[in-house]
Residue frames as qw, qx, qy, qz and C-alpha x, y, z in Angstrom:
[[0.000, 0.886, 0.463, 0.000, 0.00, 0.00, 0.00],
 [0.310, -0.789, 0.099, 0.521, 2.83, 2.37, 0.83],
 [0.403, -0.132, 0.594, 0.684, 4.53, 1.73, -2.50],
 [0.190, 0.602, 0.671, 0.388, 1.32, 2.37, -4.43],
 [0.150, -0.930, -0.284, 0.180, 0.66, 5.53, -2.44],
 [0.417, -0.568, 0.298, 0.645, 4.22, 6.63, -3.09],
 [0.347, 0.197, 0.655, 0.641, 3.67, 6.20, -6.82],
 [0.040, 0.826, 0.542, 0.147, 0.47, 8.26, -6.63],
 [0.287, -0.874, -0.037, 0.391, 2.31, 11.05, -4.81],
 [0.437, -0.347, 0.478, 0.678, 5.30, 10.95, -7.19],
 [0.301, 0.442, 0.670, 0.515, 3.12, 10.98, -10.31],
 [0.053, -0.921, -0.385, 0.020, 1.18, 13.95, -8.95],
 [0.360, -0.779, 0.150, 0.491, 4.38, 15.82, -8.09],
 [0.455, -0.093, 0.589, 0.661, 6.06, 15.03, -11.44],
 [0.220, 0.629, 0.633, 0.395, 2.98, 16.29, -13.24],
 [0.122, -0.927, -0.336, -0.112, 2.37, 19.49, -11.24],
 [0.549, -0.612, 0.036, 0.568, 5.72, 20.70, -9.87],
 [0.418, 0.066, 0.384, 0.820, 6.99, 21.97, -13.25],
 [0.008, -0.715, -0.503, -0.486, 3.74, 23.88, -13.78],
 [0.433, -0.860, -0.229, 0.146, 3.95, 25.53, -10.37],
 [0.582, -0.396, 0.185, 0.685, 7.63, 26.33, -10.88],
 [0.334, 0.344, 0.468, 0.742, 7.01, 27.80, -14.32],
 [0.147, -0.834, -0.440, -0.298, 4.22, 29.99, -12.95],
 [0.465, -0.879, -0.075, 0.068, 6.29, 31.35, -10.04],
 [0.712, -0.327, 0.222, 0.580, 9.99, 31.11, -10.97],
 [0.401, 0.863, 0.149, 0.269, 10.67, 34.48, -12.55],
 [0.616, -0.429, 0.040, 0.659, 14.18, 35.92, -12.46],
 [0.331, 0.913, 0.134, 0.198, 14.83, 39.48, -13.60],
 [0.699, -0.314, 0.028, 0.642, 18.53, 40.38, -13.72],
 [0.144, 0.911, -0.045, -0.384, 18.38, 43.26, -16.17],
 [0.589, 0.730, -0.344, -0.039, 21.31, 43.77, -18.57],
 [0.308, 0.514, -0.744, 0.296, 24.17, 42.64, -16.35],
 [0.795, -0.373, -0.476, -0.048, 23.78, 39.63, -14.08],
 [0.389, -0.849, 0.265, -0.243, 24.77, 40.43, -10.48],
 [0.087, 0.592, -0.784, 0.165, 27.78, 38.95, -8.75],
 [0.483, 0.023, -0.875, -0.011, 28.08, 35.37, -7.57],
 [0.068, -0.166, -0.751, 0.636, 26.92, 36.06, -3.99],
 [0.405, 0.216, 0.111, -0.882, 24.00, 38.19, -5.15],
 [0.587, 0.109, -0.623, -0.505, 22.91, 35.42, -7.52],
 [0.359, -0.082, -0.900, 0.233, 23.03, 32.87, -4.71],
 [0.103, 0.234, 0.554, -0.792, 21.03, 35.12, -2.38],
 [0.488, 0.214, -0.185, -0.826, 18.54, 35.93, -5.15],
 [0.569, 0.048, -0.761, -0.309, 18.11, 32.26, -6.05],
 [0.215, -0.129, -0.856, 0.453, 17.75, 31.32, -2.37],
 [0.285, 0.249, 0.333, -0.864, 15.05, 33.96, -1.86],
 [0.564, 0.197, -0.429, -0.677, 13.35, 32.80, -5.05],
 [0.432, 0.003, -0.902, -0.008, 13.54, 29.17, -3.91],
 [0.016, -0.211, -0.739, 0.639, 11.96, 30.03, -0.54],
 [0.417, 0.254, 0.035, -0.872, 9.24, 32.07, -2.26],
 [0.591, 0.139, -0.632, -0.482, 8.43, 29.21, -4.63],
 [0.294, -0.044, -0.919, 0.260, 8.54, 26.71, -1.75],
 [0.172, 0.254, 0.571, -0.761, 6.00, 28.72, 0.25],
 [0.545, 0.271, -0.203, -0.767, 3.78, 29.17, -2.80],
 [0.482, 0.133, -0.841, -0.206, 4.16, 25.45, -3.50],
 [0.169, -0.143, -0.879, 0.422, 3.09, 24.58, 0.05],
 [0.335, 0.243, 0.304, -0.858, 0.01, 26.80, -0.25],
 [0.527, 0.099, -0.602, -0.591, -1.40, 24.62, -3.02],
 [0.721, -0.226, 0.393, -0.524, -4.07, 22.49, -1.34],
 [0.949, 0.227, -0.160, -0.145, -3.53, 19.53, -3.67],
 [0.478, 0.523, -0.608, 0.358, 0.19, 19.45, -2.90],
 [0.308, -0.400, 0.615, -0.605, -0.51, 19.42, 0.82],
 [0.881, -0.019, 0.152, -0.448, -3.11, 16.70, 0.34],
 [0.892, 0.324, -0.316, 0.018, -0.79, 14.40, -1.60],
 [0.236, 0.511, -0.669, 0.485, 2.08, 14.93, 0.83],
 [0.546, -0.267, 0.523, -0.598, -0.30, 13.99, 3.67],
 [0.923, 0.183, -0.112, -0.319, -1.45, 11.05, 1.53],
 [0.685, 0.408, -0.557, 0.232, 2.10, 9.70, 1.37],
 [0.054, -0.441, 0.647, -0.620, 2.77, 10.43, 5.04],
 [0.748, -0.157, 0.306, -0.567, -0.37, 8.57, 6.10],
 [0.909, 0.246, -0.318, -0.109, 0.70, 5.57, 4.01],
 [0.435, 0.421, -0.660, 0.445, 4.04, 5.46, 5.82],
 [0.337, -0.322, 0.546, -0.697, 2.37, 5.90, 9.22],
 [0.876, -0.003, 0.035, -0.480, -0.15, 3.19, 8.36],
 [0.816, 0.306, -0.484, 0.076, 2.63, 0.79, 7.45],
 [0.443, 0.314, -0.633, 0.552, 4.91, 1.38, 10.42],
 [0.161, -0.198, 0.544, -0.799, 2.61, 2.45, 13.27],
 [0.407, 0.274, 0.749, -0.445, -1.05, 1.51, 12.93],
 [0.212, 0.288, 0.777, 0.518, -3.31, 0.52, 10.00],
 [0.062, 0.778, 0.537, -0.322, -5.87, 3.11, 11.13],
 [0.089, -0.610, 0.206, 0.760, -3.87, 5.77, 9.26],
 [0.185, 0.083, 0.786, 0.584, -4.87, 4.14, 5.97],
 [0.160, 0.698, 0.678, -0.165, -8.41, 5.49, 6.45],
 [0.006, -0.681, 0.092, 0.727, -7.10, 8.84, 5.19],
 [0.133, -0.124, 0.756, 0.629, -6.87, 7.25, 1.74],
 [0.192, 0.567, 0.801, -0.010, -10.67, 7.08, 1.61],
 [0.083, 0.772, 0.152, -0.611, -10.72, 10.85, 1.10],
 [0.208, -0.179, 0.664, 0.696, -9.43, 10.16, -2.43],
 [0.184, 0.565, 0.790, 0.149, -13.10, 9.71, -3.37],
 [0.008, 0.861, 0.279, -0.426, -13.68, 13.42, -2.66],
 [0.115, -0.606, 0.420, 0.665, -10.95, 14.35, -5.15],
 [0.245, 0.002, 0.856, 0.455, -11.86, 11.89, -7.89],
 [0.109, 0.600, 0.770, 0.191, -15.58, 12.69, -8.27],
 [0.083, 0.258, 0.082, 0.959, -16.57, 16.23, -9.30],
 [0.477, -0.593, -0.452, -0.465, -20.07, 15.85, -7.86],
 [0.691, -0.527, -0.382, 0.314, -18.65, 15.27, -4.40],
 [0.404, 0.023, -0.065, 0.912, -16.41, 18.30, -4.88],
 [0.193, -0.466, -0.278, -0.817, -19.51, 20.39, -5.47],
 [0.654, -0.599, -0.448, -0.111, -21.14, 18.93, -2.35],
 [0.646, -0.313, -0.274, 0.640, -18.06, 19.82, -0.31],
 [0.181, 0.214, 0.087, 0.956, -18.08, 23.36, -1.73],
 [0.393, -0.582, -0.395, -0.593, -21.76, 23.75, -0.84],
 [0.708, -0.589, -0.359, 0.153, -20.88, 22.89, 2.75],
 [0.631, -0.240, -0.114, 0.729, -17.63, 24.81, 3.05],
 [0.188, 0.435, 0.211, 0.855, -18.60, 28.08, 1.35],
 [0.389, -0.688, -0.137, -0.597, -21.41, 29.13, 3.75],
 [0.548, 0.018, -0.685, 0.480, -19.22, 28.30, 6.78],
 [0.067, -0.173, 0.380, -0.906, -20.39, 31.19, 8.93],
 [0.671, -0.195, -0.164, -0.696, -24.04, 30.15, 8.65],
 [0.816, -0.091, -0.571, -0.008, -23.20, 26.60, 9.69],
 [0.373, 0.100, -0.600, 0.701, -21.14, 27.80, 12.66],
 [0.303, -0.178, 0.222, -0.909, -23.96, 30.04, 13.83],
 [0.790, -0.155, -0.355, -0.475, -26.48, 27.22, 13.40],
 [0.695, -0.010, -0.654, 0.296, -24.23, 24.96, 15.49],
 [0.100, 0.132, -0.489, 0.856, -24.02, 27.60, 18.23],
 [0.576, -0.182, -0.041, -0.796, -27.81, 27.92, 18.19],
 [0.818, -0.084, -0.548, -0.153, -28.04, 24.14, 18.51],
 [0.483, 0.054, -0.653, 0.581, -25.70, 24.19, 21.53],
 [0.202, -0.169, 0.299, -0.917, -27.76, 26.91, 23.20],
 [0.734, -0.154, -0.232, -0.620, -30.98, 24.96, 22.65],
 [0.770, -0.039, -0.626, 0.113, -29.47, 21.73, 23.97],
 [0.260, 0.114, -0.576, 0.767, -28.13, 23.53, 27.02],
 [0.421, -0.176, 0.128, -0.880, -31.50, 25.16, 27.69],
 [0.817, -0.117, -0.412, -0.385, -33.28, 21.84, 27.30],
 [0.635, 0.038, -0.673, 0.377, -30.80, 20.20, 29.68],
 [0.008, 0.146, -0.469, 0.871, -31.28, 22.88, 32.34],
 [0.620, -0.144, -0.041, -0.770, -35.07, 22.65, 32.09],
 [0.821, -0.039, -0.549, -0.150, -34.99, 18.87, 32.17],
 [0.449, 0.090, -0.681, 0.571, -32.75, 18.86, 35.20],
 [0.230, -0.170, 0.335, -0.898, -35.06, 21.26, 37.04],
 [0.750, -0.084, -0.090, -0.650, -38.16, 19.17, 36.35],
 [0.964, -0.006, -0.250, -0.086, -36.63, 15.69, 36.48],
 [0.029, 0.744, -0.599, 0.294, -33.71, 16.12, 38.91],
 [0.746, -0.319, 0.531, -0.246, -34.51, 12.82, 40.64],
 [0.931, 0.330, 0.156, 0.010, -33.87, 10.92, 37.39],
 [0.468, 0.780, -0.353, 0.220, -30.47, 12.51, 36.80]]
């Protein structure tokens, strides 16, 4: 399972890393390239910038976690393999739309949950007052 997951992660990275690098790796030296130290510093800053942009891509984070969970599932506990079931959410566009319909109106869901907690608390207090012998 770990080998197959590793192949999935590597294929994803081989396919998408060049596209992300091409989109973000822009070097502007002007007419004369700077000195050796300046080039190293510039390339290091550029590498860090691209690395942070690379790590902000949600699919990259997902596939890195996918590979990490495969390793953890192999060496620690098979329960970590349950993370691989989330692949269904990525493969089917209909489920992506369902996830978007839940994640976009987040504030409304949070407020509904808070209202639910208030109602449950109120019901618990009232129940305890009327049925305190049963508690």
